[in-house]
C-alpha positions in Angstrom: 7.6 -21.8 -3.5 5.4 -24.7 -5.6 5.3 -23.7 -9.2 1.8 -24.5 -11.3 3.1 -26.2 -14.3 0.5 -25.2 -17.4 0.4 -27.5 -20.5 -0.3 -25.2 -23.7 -3.6 -26.7 -24.0 -4.4 -25.9 -20.4 -3.2 -22.2 -20.4 -5.2 -21.4 -23.9 -8.4 -23.1 -22.2 -7.7 -20.9 -19.3 -7.1 -18.2 -20.7 -10.3 -18.5 -22.7 -12.0 -19.1 -19.6 -10.8 -16.0 -17.8 -12.0 -13.5 -21.0 -15.1 -15.4 -20.8 -15.5 -15.3 -17.0 -14.0 -11.7 -16.9 -16.6 -10.5 -19.4 -19.1 -12.2 -18.1 -18.5 -11.1 -14.7 -18.2 -7.8 -15.6 -21.5 -8.1 -17.9 -23.4 -9.9 -14.8 -22.3 -7.6 -12.0 -23.2 -4.2 -14.1 -26.7 -6.0 -14.9 -27.4 -6.8 -11.0 -25.9 -3.3 -9.9 -28.1 -1.7 -12.6 -30.9 -4.0 -12.0 -30.8 -3.5 -8.1 -31.2 0.3 -8.8 -33.9 0.1 -11.0 -35.8 -2.1 -8.6 -34.8 0.3 -5.8 -35.5 3.8 -7.6 -38.6 1.0 -8.6 -40.0 0.7 -5.5 -38.8 4.0 -4.2 -41.0 5.8 -6.8 -44.0 3.5 -5.7 -44.0 4.0 -1.9 -43.5 7.8 -2.7 -46.7 7.3 -4.6 -48.6 5.1 -1.8 -47.4 8.0 0.5 -49.8 10.5 -1.6 -52.6 8.0 -1.4 -52.0 7.5 2.5 -52.5 11.4 2.3 -55.8 10.8 0.8 -57.3 8.5 3.3 -56.1 10.8 6.0 -57.3 13.9 4.0 -60.1 12.0 3.9 -61.0 11.4 7.3 -60.4 15.2 8.1 -62.8 16.7 5.3 -65.8 13.7 6.5 -65.3 15.5 10.2 -65.1 18.4 9.2 -68.2 17.8 6.8 -70.0 16.4 9.4 -69.3 19.1 12.0 -70.4 21.5 8.9 -74.2 20.0 8.7 -74.8 19.8 12.1 -73.8 23.2 12.2 -76.4 23.7 9.8 -79.4 22.3 11.6 -81.6 24.5 12.5 -83.6 22.6 15.4 -79.7 22.7 17.1 -79.3 26.0 16.5 -82.7 27.1 17.9 -82.1 25.2 21.0 -78.6 26.8 21.5 -80.2 30.0 21.1 -82.4 28.5 24.2 -79.7 26.8 26.0 -81.3 24.1 26.0 -78.4 21.7 27.3 -80.8 18.6 27.8 -81.6 18.8 24.4 -78.3 19.8 22.8 -76.7 16.5 25.0 -79.4 14.1 24.1 -79.3 15.0 20.2 -75.2 15.8 19.7 -74.5 12.6 21.9 -76.6 10.7 19.4 -74.6 12.1 16.4 -71.4 11.2 18.2 -72.3 7.5 18.4 -73.8 7.5 15.2 -70.5 8.7 13.4 -68.3 6.9 15.8 -66.6 10.2 16.9 -64.5 10.0 20.5 -65.8 13.8 21.0 -68.4 16.1 20.2 -68.8 19.4 22.0 -70.5 22.6 21.8 -69.9 26.3 23.6 -71.5 29.4 23.6 -70.3 32.4 21.8 -67.3 33.1 24.1 -66.2 29.7 23.9 -67.1 28.1 27.1 -68.2 24.9 26.8 -72.2 24.3 27.3 -72.1 20.5 25.8 -70.1 17.5 26.0 -71.5 14.3 25.0 -69.1 11.4 26.4 -69.2 10.5 30.6 -68.9 12.2 33.0 -70.3 15.3 30.5 -67.9 17.8 32.2 -69.0 21.6 31.3 -67.8 25.3 31.9 -64.7 25.3 30.8 -63.4 28.2 28.2 -62.0 26.8 25.1 -61.6 30.4 23.7 -58.2 29.9 23.5 -58.2 26.2 21.5 -56.3 26.8 18.1 -59.5 25.6 16.2 -62.3 26.9 18.9 -60.4 30.0 18.3 -60.7 30.7 14.7 -64.5 29.3 14.4 -65.4 32.0 16.9 -63.9 34.3 14.3 -66.5 32.9 11.8 -63.9 29.8 10.3 -64.5 26.8 9.5 -61.4 24.6 10.3 -59.9 20.9 10.8 -56.5 19.1 11.4 -54.4 17.6 13.6 -54.3 18.9 17.1 -52.5 17.5 20.3 -54.3 17.2 23.1 -53.4 17.1 26.8 -53.9 14.6 29.3 -56.0 17.6 31.2 -57.9 18.4 28.4 -58.6 14.5 27.2 -60.1 13.6 31.0 -62.1 16.9 30.4 -63.5 15.3 26.7 -64.6 12.4 28.4 -63.5 9.2 30.3 -60.9 7.2 28.5 -59.6 9.2 26.1 -56.7 10.1 28.6 -56.2 6.3 29.2 -56.5 5.4 25.5 -53.6 7.8 24.3 -51.4 6.9 27.4 -48.2 4.9 26.5 -44.5 3.8 28.0 -41.9 4.2 25.2 -40.5 0.9 23.7 -36.9 1.0 24.1 -35.9 1.4 20.2 -32.6 0.8 18.3 -31.5 3.7 16.4 -33.8 5.8 18.0 -32.6 9.4 19.2 -32.3 10.1 22.9 -35.4 11.5 25.1 -35.7 12.8 28.0 -39.2 11.1 28.6 -40.1 7.8 28.5 -44.1 7.7 28.4 -46.5 10.0 26.4 -49.1 11.7 28.3 -51.4 13.7 25.6 -52.7 12.4 22.7 -52.9 13.2 19.0 -56.7 13.6 17.0 -58.3 14.6 14.1 -60.5 17.6 14.7 -62.8 20.0 13.7 -64.7 23.5 14.5 -67.1 25.3 12.8 -69.0 28.1 14.2 -72.9 27.9 15.0 -74.5 31.2 12.7 -78.4 31.6 13.1 -80.6 33.1 10.8 -79.4 36.7 11.8 -76.1 35.7 11.3 -74.4 36.0 14.6 -72.3 33.5 16.0 -74.2 31.1 18.9 -71.2 29.4 19.5 -68.7 26.7 18.2 -69.5 22.6 17.6 -66.1 21.0 17.6 -65.4 16.9 17.7 -63.2 14.6 16.5 -61.9 11.2 16.8 -58.7 10.0 18.9 -55.6 8.7 16.8 -53.8 6.9 20.1 -54.4 3.1 19.5 -57.1 3.7 16.5 -56.0 2.0 13.7 -58.9 2.9 11.7 -56.9 5.0 9.2 -53.7 3.3 9.2 -55.6 -0.4 8.7 -58.0 1.5 6.0 -54.6 2.8 3.8 -53.4 -0.4 4.2 -56.2 -1.9 2.7 -56.8 0.7 0.1 -53.2 0.5 -1.3 -52.0 -2.8 -0.5 -55.2 -4.7 -0.6 -54.1 -6.4 2.6 -51.1 -8.8 0.7 -48.6 -10.6 2.9 -45.4 -12.3 1.7 -44.1 -14.8 3.6 -46.7 -14.0 6.8 -45.9 -10.4 6.9 -47.7 -8.0 5.1 -46.5 -6.2 1.9 -47.5 -2.9 2.9 -47.4 -0.9 6.4 -49.3 2.2 7.0 -47.9 4.5 10.8 -49.1 7.7 12.4 -46.5 9.0 14.5 -47.0 11.3 17.6 -44.0 13.4 17.3 -41.7 10.4 17.1 -43.6 7.4 18.9 -45.9 5.0 17.0 -49.6 5.8 18.2 -51.5 4.1 15.5 -49.9 1.1 13.1 -50.1 -2.2 11.7 -46.4 -2.6 11.6 -45.7 -6.0 13.7 -43.3 -6.9 16.7 -41.5 -10.0 17.1 -44.5 -11.1 19.4 -47.4 -10.8 16.1 -48.6 -7.1 18.3 -48.6 -4.0 16.7 -45.8 -2.1 17.5 -47.0 1.0 19.1 -44.8 2.8 21.8 -41.6 1.8 19.3 -39.7 4.9 18.3 -38.9 6.1 14.6 -34.6 6.1 14.1 -32.7 8.8 14.4 -32.2 9.3 11.2 -35.7 9.7 10.0 -36.1 11.8 13.1 -33.7 14.6 12.1 -34.8 15.4 8.8 -38.5 15.0 9.1 -39.0 16.0 12.7 -36.1 19.0 12.9 -35.8 20.1 9.1 -39.3 19.4 7.8 -38.1 17.3 4.7 -39.6 14.1 3.5 -37.7 11.1 3.9 -37.8 7.8 1.5 -35.3 5.0 1.5 -34.6 1.5 3.0 -35.2 1.3 6.0 -35.6 -1.3 9.3 -39.0 -0.9 10.9 -39.2 -3.0 13.9 -38.4 -6.7 13.1 -38.4 -6.3 8.8 -37.0 -4.5 6.3 -39.1 -1.5 4.2 -38.3 0.4 1.4 -40.0 3.8 3.5 -41.7 7.3 3.0 -42.1 9.6 5.9 -43.9 13.0 6.0 -44.0 15.6 8.4 -47.9 16.2 9.9 -48.5 19.7 10.9 -51.3 21.2 13.1 -53.2 24.3 12.3 -50.6 26.3 13.0 -47.9 25.2 10.3 -46.3 22.9 13.4 -44.6 19.6 13.2 -46.8 17.9 15.6 -46.1 14.0 13.9 -45.2 11.7 11.0 -47.4 9.8 8.5 -45.6 6.7 7.5 -46.1 4.3 4.6 -43.4 0.9 3.8 -43.4 -1.3 1.6 -41.8 -4.9 2.4 -38.4 -4.8 1.1 -37.9 -8.4 0.8 -40.1 -9.0 -2.4 -37.9 -6.8 -4.2 -34.9 -8.9 -2.9 -36.1 -11.9 -3.8 -36.9 -10.5 -7.3 -33.5 -8.8 -7.3 -32.1 -12.5 -6.7 -34.1 -14.6 -8.7 -32.5 -12.5 -11.5 -29.1 -13.0 -10.1 -29.9 -16.7 -10.5 -31.0 -16.1 -14.1 -28.3 -14.0 -14.7 -25.9 -16.2 -13.4 -27.4 -19.9 -14.6 -27.1 -17.8 -18.3 -23.2 -17.1 -17.2 -22.4 -20.5 -15.9 -23.9 -22.4 -19.2 -22.0 -19.7 -21.5 -19.0 -20.5 -19.1 -18.9 -24.2 -19.7 -20.1 -23.5 -23.3 -17.1 -21.6 -23.7 -15.4 -24.4 -21.9 -15.8 -27.1 -24.2 -15.2 -24.7 -27.1 -12.2 -24.0 -25.5 -11.2 -27.3 -25.2 -11.2 -28.9 -28.3 -9.8 -25.4 -29.6 -6.8 -25.8 -27.1 -6.7 -29.5 -28.6 -6.4 -28.4 -32.3 -3.4 -26.1 -31.1 -1.7 -28.1 -28.5 -1.9 -31.6 -29.8 0.5 -30.8 -32.7 2.7 -28.7 -30.3 3.1 -31.7 -28.3 4.3 -33.4 -31.0 6.7 -31.0 -31.7 8.0 -30.8 -28.1 8.3 -34.3 -28.1 10.7 -34.2 -31.4 12.5 -31.7 -29.6 13.1 -34.0 -26.7 14.1 -36.5 -28.9 16.7 -34.1 -30.5 18.0 -32.8 -27.4 18.5 -37.0 -26.6 20.4 -37.3 -29.8 16.9 -39.0 -31.8 16.4 -36.7 -35.1 12.7 -37.5 -36.1 12.6 -37.6 -40.3 9.1 -36.7 -40.2 6.1 -35.1 -38.3 2.2 -36.3 -38.5 1.0 -32.8 -38.2 -0.6 -32.1 -42.1 -2.5 -28.7 -41.3 -2.2 -25.5 -44.0 -1.6 -23.4 -41.0 1.5 -21.9 -39.1 2.0 -24.9 -36.7 1.8 -27.2 -40.5 4.6 -25.1 -41.6 6.5 -25.0 -38.9 6.4 -28.6 -38.5 8.0 -29.1 -41.9 10.4 -26.6 -41.1 11.1 -28.3 -38.0 11.1 -32.4 -39.9 14.2 -30.5 -42.6 16.0 -28.8 -39.8 16.2 -32.2 -38.1 17.4 -33.9 -41.3 20.2 -31.6 -41.3 21.2 -31.4 -38.0 21.3 -35.4 -38.0 23.7 -34.6 -40.9 25.8 -31.9 -39.2 26.5 -34.0 -36.4 27.5 -37.3 -37.6 30.0 -35.4 -39.7 30.9 -33.5 -36.1 30.6 -36.9 -34.5 33.0 -37.8 -37.0 35.2 -35.1 -37.2 35.5 -35.0 -33.3 36.6 -38.9 -33.4 39.9 -38.0 -35.1 39.9 -34.7 -33.2 40.1 -36.7 -30.1 42.2 -39.9 -31.4 44.9 -36.6 -32.5 44.8 -35.8 -28.8 45.5 -38.6 -27.4 47.9 -39.9 -29.0 50.1 -36.6 -30.1 50.2 -35.4 -26.1 50.6 -39.6 -25.1 53.6 -39.8 -27.6 54.9 -36.0 -25.7 55.1 -37.5 -22.7 57.4 -39.9 -22.8 60.6 -37.7 -24.6 59.5 -34.8 -22.3 59.8 -37.0 -18.9 63.4 -37.9 -20.2 64.4 -34.1 -20.8 62.9 -32.9 -17.3 64.9 -35.8 -16.1 68.1 -34.4 -17.5 66.9 -31.3 -16.2 66.8 -32.2 -12.6 70.5 -34.1 -13.1 72.0 -30.5 -14.4 70.4 -28.8 -11.7 71.7 -30.9 -9.3 75.0 -31.0 -10.8 74.7 -34.8 -10.9 76.7 -34.5 -14.7 79.1 -31.9 -13.6 79.4 -28.8 -12.2 78.0 -25.5 -13.8 80.8 -23.1 -14.3 78.6 -19.4 -14.4 75.8 -18.0 -13.1 74.4 -17.7 -16.5 74.2 -21.3 -17.3 72.6 -21.8 -14.1 69.5 -19.2 -15.2 69.4 -20.6 -18.5 69.2 -24.3 -16.8 66.3 -22.7 -14.5 64.5 -21.1 -17.6 64.4 -24.7 -19.6 63.0 -25.9 -16.5 60.6 -23.6 -16.0 59.2 -24.2 -19.8 59.6 -27.9 -19.9 57.0 -27.4 -16.6 54.8 -25.7 -18.4 54.5 -27.6 -21.9 54.3 -31.0 -19.2 51.2 -28.9 -17.4 49.9 -28.8 -20.8 50.2 -32.2 -21.9 48.2 -32.8 -18.7 45.7 -30.6 -19.2 45.3 -31.7 -22.9 44.9 -35.4 -22.1 42.7 -34.3 -19.0 40.4 -32.5 -21.8 40.5 -35.7 -24.2 39.3 -37.5 -21.3 36.8 -35.2 -21.1 35.5 -35.0 -24.2 35.5 -38.8 -24.7 33.1 -39.5 -21.5 36.2 -41.3 -20.2 36.2 -39.0 -16.9 35.6 -41.3 -14.1 35.3 -40.7 -10.4 36.0 -43.0 -8.1 35.3 -41.8 -4.6 36.9 -42.9 -1.7 37.6 -41.5 1.9 41.0 -39.5 1.4 43.0 -37.4 4.2 42.4 -34.1 1.8 45.4 -32.6 2.7 48.0 -35.4 2.6 47.0 -37.0 -0.5 45.6 -33.8 -2.6 46.9 -30.2 -1.5 50.6 -30.8 0.4 51.8 -32.8 -3.1 50.5 -30.3 -5.3 52.7 -27.6 -2.6 55.7 -29.7 -2.5 55.9 -29.9 -6.5 55.0 -26.1 -6.8 58.2 -24.9 -3.7 60.2 -24.7 -6.8 57.8 -22.1 -8.3 56.9 -20.4 -5.1 60.5 -19.7 -4.6 61.0 -17.8 -7.9 58.4 -16.0 -7.3 58.8 -15.4 -3.2 55.5 -16.0 -2.8 54.1 -17.4 1.0 51.4 -20.1 1.0 49.3 -19.5 4.2 46.8 -22.2 5.2 43.9 -21.2 7.0 42.6 -23.7 10.3 46.2 -25.7 9.0 45.7 -28.2 11.7 41.6 -28.9 11.0 42.4 -28.9 6.9 45.3 -31.7 8.1 42.3 -33.2 9.7 40.0 -33.1 7.2 38.7 -36.5 5.3 36.5 -36.2 2.6 34.6 -38.6 0.4 36.4 -37.9 -3.0 38.8 -39.1 -6.0 42.3 -38.2 -5.0 43.7 -37.8 -8.5 40.7 -35.8 -9.7 41.2 -33.5 -6.2 44.8 -33.0 -6.9 44.1 -32.2 -10.4 42.0 -29.7 -8.6 44.4 -28.4 -6.2 47.1 -28.0 -8.6 45.3 -25.9 -11.2 43.6 -23.6 -8.8 47.8 -23.0 -6.6 49.4 -22.7 -10.2 47.0 -20.5 -11.7 47.8 -18.5 -8.2 51.2 -18.7 -8.8 51.2 -17.5 -12.4 48.7 -14.3 -11.5 49.8 -13.6 -8.2 52.0 -10.5 -7.6 55.5 -11.1 -7.0 56.1 -11.6 -3.0 52.4 -11.9 -2.5 50.3 -14.6 -0.2 48.4 -17.4 -1.5 45.3 -17.9 1.2 44.2 -21.8 1.2 40.9 -22.6 3.5 38.0 -24.4 4.2 34.5 -24.2 5.8 31.8 -26.6 6.5 28.2 -26.5 7.5 25.6 -29.3 7.7 25.7 -30.4 4.3 28.8 -29.2 2.2 32.5 -27.8 2.1 33.9 -25.0 1.2 37.4 -24.8 -0.3 38.7 -21.5 -1.6 42.4 -20.5 -2.7 43.2 -16.8 -3.1 46.0 -15.0 -4.1 47.0 -11.2 -4.2 47.7 -9.7 -7.4 46.0 -7.8 -11.1 42.5 -9.7 -10.0 40.2 -10.3 -12.8 37.6 -8.3 -14.4 33.9 -8.8 -13.3 32.9 -8.9 -16.8 34.8 -12.1 -17.2 34.1 -13.4 -14.2 31.7 -16.0 -15.9 33.5 -16.6 -18.8 36.9 -17.8 -17.0 35.5 -21.1 -17.0 35.3 -21.6 -20.4 37.2 -24.1 -23.1 40.2 -22.4 -24.0 39.4 -19.1 -22.2 42.5 -17.6 -20.9 42.9 -14.0 -18.9 44.8 -10.9 -20.4 46.6 -9.7 -17.8 47.9 -6.1 -18.1 50.8 -6.5 -15.3 52.5 -9.3 -16.9 51.5 -7.9 -20.1 50.4 -11.2 -22.0 48.0 -14.1 -21.9 49.5 -17.4 -20.0 48.5 -20.6 -19.5 46.0 -23.4 -22.2 43.0 -21.8 -20.9 42.0 -25.3 -20.2 42.8 -25.7 -16.7 39.6 -23.9 -15.5 37.8 -25.7 -17.6 38.7 -28.9 -16.5 38.6 -28.1 -12.6 34.9 -27.5 -13.6 34.1 -30.4 -15.0 35.8 -32.2 -12.2 33.7 -30.7 -9.4 30.8 -31.0 -11.0 31.1 -34.7 -11.6 31.7 -34.5 -7.8 28.2 -32.8 -7.6 29.3 -29.3 -6.5 29.9 -25.9 -8.0 32.9 -23.8 -8.6 32.8 -19.8 -9.0 35.4 -16.8 -8.9 35.6 -13.9 -6.9 37.7 -10.5 -7.2 38.7 -7.3 -6.5 40.2 -5.6 -9.5 43.2 -4.5 -9.1 44.2 -6.6 -5.8 43.1 -10.0 -5.8 41.4 -13.2 -7.1 39.6 -16.1 -5.0 38.5 -19.5 -6.5 35.7 -20.9 -4.4 34.3 -24.7 -4.8 31.4 -26.3 -2.6 32.0 -30.2 -2.3 28.4 -31.7 -0.8 29.2 -34.1 2.1 28.3 -37.6 1.7 24.3 -38.6 1.3 23.7 -35.0 0.6 
């Protein structure tokens, strides 16, 4: 894993930016959400008011037709000719009224509801309209107007061209609800019916007339022009209106992808269920044919209170989106400027803090290398300035202490080297005489007690010799004179076996056995290392295994290797090492308290020296143990070139 290193200055700037960007982002997001919500709510309120305005236009059309029927029904000449059943006169005068007022149909019944006059070719008469939902109420003296669905048969009777005008095949529409039919043959009309009452208050008949809404765009265009003033946005009408016959667009100024009015397309399932099935208004965002709109839908009902269609208005959503985006860009620009300003401020603030800290860091690095700066060029009166002053004082005190320690250490190493060197020669002579006594070169030993005392003396001389060797090694390490002279060596022959042969007497005394794992492989192993230092390593580990191993136990010596390292270990059976001591035992003058032996053994230098030698070879060493069972010392040596 790559770790990114950040300087203090960068950290300060980074966290400063996090605070600014984090706070700014939260404010920006909240602002955008709240503004977007406000814009959407505003658009929804607007489209709801627009729908109310659309109803005004729609109802005005109903009222205008109703008014025309009323004033026509009050004309005395028409009533009089109706009494006389003068159909040619009635046909001529009513046809003029229909044409002058751009009605699609205008018809007259007698007092029973039988058609006397139709004003559109081929002028069919004689059919009974008394069961018509409006005519029947007009026969009962009610003036009625509203929206009605006329069947194809009825449209044919009212006159040529009406059935053809209302016919349309459904155009497949995304999200529309599935219907069994694929076309519409009936038509939706705005119609009014009024009774014809003479001066004697007798009903002479019913006058009704209206317009066919299918493919008639007068109302929807009037709604668009009245409410939206014909405005457009990026080539699209900013507002649209539609009249649905059930769920099919029969009159609309919504355009399809070809730029034509999208008649024959259908409303979405969501609107269908809410408006047509549940009779509730729908206000919300919707995708209408080829663009997003903020829409409002309400059901159209006939005079019986039945839902027969939908009146729709919609405001193009894109202007509101662009308005929101402009605000977002403005907010973002302000936030970006704020971040840049914060970056500049943060940089200079961080610089004012990090520059003296960098000087302190440099000074600490100098101290770590043994150089002690006496004065730092930091003159601020804040905490960093006081820290710099304290550091300068500490540096001066530390320099004095280090000089004293160097002098003391120099004397200590000189004394240590002199003492151990002077002891080495007489100790060698003493060891030689002991060997001669043990071999009975100087005469036979007369008693067993003499032999036992001689063995004890030899053991103590070996211990003393071991101590001298380790102090000499320590003196070299402390003086920095421990030089590693690597060369290719046969490890077993030059380092391990000489130690084992030298320790044979001690192994015999403790009745211990050495087990070499994969002996043949180990005897052939050649590595690049310092042979003398490797002998010291194995000497320290094997002598420790003998000292701390149990009598009659086994010492295991083995080696494994992979592509980069050799892994050696020396393991003995015995008391083991407490887990809390495993890391401490490689310290200088650290000795282990062995409960079974009732005392501490050794100088506390063997493992310290061993660790130093291993690390000088580029390796590492550690201990593993099961307390009361065994202890295992493991070290790694890198292969040449690794």
